[in-house]
C-alpha positions in Angstrom: 112.5 74.5 138.2 108.9 75.3 138.6 106.8 72.7 141.4 103.2 72.6 141.1 100.9 70.6 143.2 98.4 68.1 142.4 95.5 70.3 141.8 97.3 72.7 140.5 98.5 69.9 137.6 94.9 68.7 137.6 92.3 70.7 137.9 91.5 74.6 140.2 90.1 74.2 143.6 86.6 74.9 143.8 86.6 78.8 144.4 89.7 79.1 142.1 88.5 82.4 139.9 87.6 82.1 136.4 86.0 78.5 138.1 83.1 78.6 136.1 84.5 79.3 132.4 88.1 76.7 132.6 88.3 73.7 134.1 91.2 70.9 134.4 93.7 71.7 132.7 92.8 74.9 130.5 92.5 77.0 134.3 96.2 75.6 134.5 96.5 77.1 131.3 95.4 80.3 131.9 97.0 80.6 134.9 100.7 79.9 133.7 100.4 82.9 130.8 97.5 84.8 132.2 100.4 88.1 133.1 100.5 88.2 128.5 97.2 87.6 128.4 94.9 90.4 130.4 97.6 92.5 129.3 96.6 91.5 125.6 93.4 91.9 126.8 93.6 95.0 128.8 95.9 96.3 124.8 92.2 95.1 122.6 90.2 97.4 125.0 91.8 99.9 124.3 92.6 99.7 121.0 88.7 99.5 120.8 88.0 102.5 122.4 91.0 104.5 120.2 88.9 103.1 117.1 85.1 104.3 118.1 86.8 108.2 119.8 88.7 108.7 116.3 86.2 107.1 114.0 84.0 109.1 115.6 86.3 112.8 114.9 86.5 111.3 111.2 82.9 111.5 110.5 82.5 114.8 111.9 85.2 116.2 109.8 83.8 114.2 106.6 80.6 115.5 107.3 82.0 119.1 107.5 82.0 121.6 105.2 86.0 120.8 105.2 86.0 118.0 104.9 83.6 117.7 101.4 85.9 120.0 99.7 89.7 117.9 100.5 90.2 114.5 98.8 92.3 114.0 101.9 92.7 113.1 105.0 93.8 116.1 107.5 98.0 115.1 108.5 97.3 114.0 112.2 94.5 112.0 111.3 96.2 110.1 108.8 99.5 110.0 111.1 97.9 108.2 113.5 95.6 105.8 111.1 99.2 105.2 109.6 100.9 104.7 113.6 97.3 102.0 113.9 97.9 100.5 110.5 102.1 100.0 111.6 100.8 99.2 115.1 98.6 95.5 113.7 100.4 95.3 111.1 103.1 94.4 113.8 100.6 92.4 115.9 101.1 89.9 114.4 105.2 89.0 114.6 104.7 90.5 118.9 102.1 87.6 119.6 104.8 84.8 117.4 107.4 86.3 119.5 106.8 86.4 122.8 103.8 84.6 123.3 104.5 81.8 120.4 107.5 81.3 121.3 108.1 81.0 124.8 104.9 79.2 125.4 105.8 75.0 125.4 110.0 76.5 125.2 109.4 77.2 128.7 107.7 74.3 129.9 110.2 72.0 128.5 113.1 74.4 130.2 111.5 74.4 133.1 110.2 70.7 132.8 106.9 71.8 133.4 104.6 69.7 131.2 106.7 66.0 132.6 105.8 67.0 136.0 101.8 67.8 135.0 101.4 64.6 133.2 103.3 62.2 136.3 99.3 63.5 137.6 98.0 61.3 135.2 97.0 63.8 132.9 97.5 62.4 129.7 100.4 64.3 127.3 98.1 65.3 124.0 95.6 67.0 126.8 98.0 69.0 128.5 99.6 69.9 125.0 96.1 70.5 123.7 95.2 72.8 125.8 98.3 74.6 126.5 98.3 75.7 123.1 94.4 76.5 123.2 93.9 78.9 125.8 95.8 81.2 123.7 94.8 80.4 120.2 91.3 80.8 121.0 92.3 83.8 123.0 93.8 86.2 120.1 91.5 84.9 117.5 89.2 86.6 119.6 90.8 89.4 120.4 92.2 89.6 116.7 88.8 89.7 115.6 87.6 92.3 117.5 90.1 94.2 116.8 90.1 93.9 113.4 86.2 94.2 112.7 86.7 97.7 115.2 89.8 99.1 112.4 87.9 98.2 109.8 85.0 99.7 110.8 86.9 103.1 111.4 88.6 103.0 108.6 86.3 102.6 106.3 84.0 105.6 107.4 87.4 107.2 105.6 88.3 103.8 103.0 89.4 106.4 100.3 90.6 109.4 102.2 93.4 107.9 103.8 96.1 107.4 101.8 94.6 109.4 98.8 93.0 106.8 98.3 96.2 104.0 98.4 94.7 100.9 99.6 97.1 98.6 98.0 100.2 100.1 98.5 99.2 100.6 102.1 98.7 98.0 105.1 95.0 98.1 104.1 94.7 94.6 103.0 97.0 93.2 106.1 95.5 95.6 108.5 91.9 94.6 108.2 89.3 92.1 107.4 89.6 88.9 108.4 93.3 88.2 107.1 94.5 90.3 110.2 93.3 86.6 112.6 94.6 84.7 110.4 97.8 85.8 110.3 98.2 86.0 114.4 97.1 83.1 114.0 99.8 82.0 111.9 102.6 83.9 113.4 102.5 82.4 117.4 101.1 78.4 115.9 104.9 79.6 113.9 106.3 80.6 116.9 105.2 77.0 119.2 106.2 75.3 116.3 109.6 76.5 116.8 110.0 76.6 120.9 108.4 73.0 120.8 111.9 71.3 118.5 114.2 73.8 119.9 113.2 73.8 123.1 114.9 76.8 123.7 112.7 79.3 124.0 115.2 82.5 123.5 116.5 80.8 120.6 113.2 80.4 119.4 112.3 84.2 119.6 114.6 85.0 117.3 114.2 82.5 114.8 110.8 83.6 114.9 111.1 87.5 115.0 114.3 86.8 112.1 111.4 84.4 109.3 108.6 86.8 109.7 110.4 90.0 110.1 111.7 88.3 106.9 109.3 87.0 105.2 106.5 89.7 105.7 109.7 92.3 103.6 110.1 89.7 100.9 106.1 88.6 99.5 104.6 91.9 101.5 104.4 93.8 98.4 104.0 90.8 95.4 101.7 88.5 97.4 98.6 90.0 97.0 98.7 90.4 92.8 98.4 86.3 93.1 95.1 86.5 94.6 93.2 89.4 92.2 92.8 89.4 88.7 93.1 93.5 87.8 91.1 95.3 85.3 92.6 97.1 82.5 91.9 100.0 80.7 93.4 101.7 77.1 93.9 105.3 76.1 95.5 106.5 73.5 99.3 107.1 73.9 100.5 111.3 74.4 96.4 111.2 75.6 95.8 112.5 79.1 95.9 109.8 80.9 92.9 107.1 82.9 90.7 108.3 84.5 90.3 106.7 87.3 87.7 107.0 90.0 87.9 106.5 94.3 89.1 103.7 95.1 90.2 102.3 92.2 94.7 102.2 92.6 96.9 101.5 89.4 99.1 98.4 90.0 100.8 98.4 87.2 101.6 100.3 83.7 102.1 98.8 79.6 102.3 99.9 76.0 99.4 98.1 73.4 99.4 97.2 70.3 95.5 97.5 68.4 94.7 93.9 68.8 95.5 94.2 71.9 98.9 93.2 72.7 100.6 94.1 75.4 104.5 95.2 76.1 106.2 96.3 78.5 106.0 100.1 80.0 109.9 100.4 79.3 109.6 98.8 75.3 110.6 101.8 73.6 112.3 103.7 76.6 115.8 105.4 77.0 116.3 105.7 73.2 117.1 108.5 71.3 114.2 110.2 69.9 114.7 109.0 65.7 115.1 104.9 67.1 111.9 105.4 70.0 109.9 106.6 67.1 111.4 104.0 64.9 110.8 101.2 68.2 106.8 102.3 67.9 105.8 101.6 64.6 108.1 99.1 64.5 106.1 97.5 67.5 102.6 98.9 66.4 101.8 100.5 69.6 99.4 102.7 70.3 98.0 103.0 73.2 99.2 102.6 76.2 97.3 100.5 79.1 97.2 100.7 82.5 96.1 98.0 84.9 94.3 98.2 88.8 92.4 97.4 91.5 88.9 97.5 92.4 88.5 98.6 96.3 85.0 96.1 95.9 88.1 93.1 95.3 89.3 93.5 99.2 87.1 91.8 100.2 88.0 88.3 98.2 91.7 88.8 98.5 91.8 88.7 102.1 89.8 85.7 101.9 91.7 83.8 100.1 94.6 84.7 102.3 92.9 83.7 104.6 92.0 80.6 103.7 95.2 79.5 103.2 96.7 80.9 105.9 94.3 79.4 108.3 95.8 76.0 107.2 99.4 76.5 107.2 98.7 77.6 110.5 96.4 74.6 112.3 99.7 72.1 110.0 102.3 74.0 112.4 99.6 73.6 115.5 99.6 69.2 113.6 102.9 69.3 113.6 104.2 71.0 117.2 101.4 68.5 118.6 103.5 65.4 117.0 106.5 66.5 118.2 105.9 66.9 121.5 104.3 63.3 121.5 107.0 62.1 120.1 110.4 63.4 121.9 110.6 63.0 125.6 109.7 65.6 128.0 
């Protein structure tokens, strides 16, 4: 069992590093988790430096004569941006598993919370500080990360992946949504650790739940928060001419009065049967549904609001659970 002195349990000594920024239980929480938090701070600094350097290279490419002749990035730039997107979309799960899940579970396994609350420190104050310091650090660092990465990506937003921001990870790795996802995943891990009281079990449950959940909703959830635009054109013509930043999300066939049918309504038939089907339904147009790049912020902020509400609910549930259970 970890043994804390009374000074460690109730506050930092006068000569403790960081005394001017953190005091009392907050300083103790920082001290217990400083390795993970310092790694997160260092990683954030390196990533921001990468964004600054990479953006300068991308801007030079776009402004060059070679860049103006292309409608996409060079393969090396594409790969680097793709790897960065993968890292950022994985970050919430990493935080939930390795920082959120053990946060309260380890304290219960080692009985440090029980010892701390015997030092005239109210239980809810200790639990609140235990949650507040890591979550505040995550909120600040992911905000800086998101700002830097969004700033970099915006310099080539219609060139990366051919401008297909909808079917890549742009929605989840840029803007406010990255911050909300990080806080949500960490809070889920915290709640799992509070309930299960074992760090390894909490980490496993957090990883499986967040990974499966991400795979199930990633490709469809954004459609709940946007109304696609439509463009119609006669059947058999060249098709819709979408502008840069506009991405097709669905397609239909329709009648002259605007009634829509699924794109495959008169497909997989013989030529004669298909012609009869088209005539029967009065299909004369093909209809494309698409989203515009300027709709991205509204999608992200709508999802962010819901995730932050769920985050607050999970944190409240974790604190309630820890307060009612014996330590």
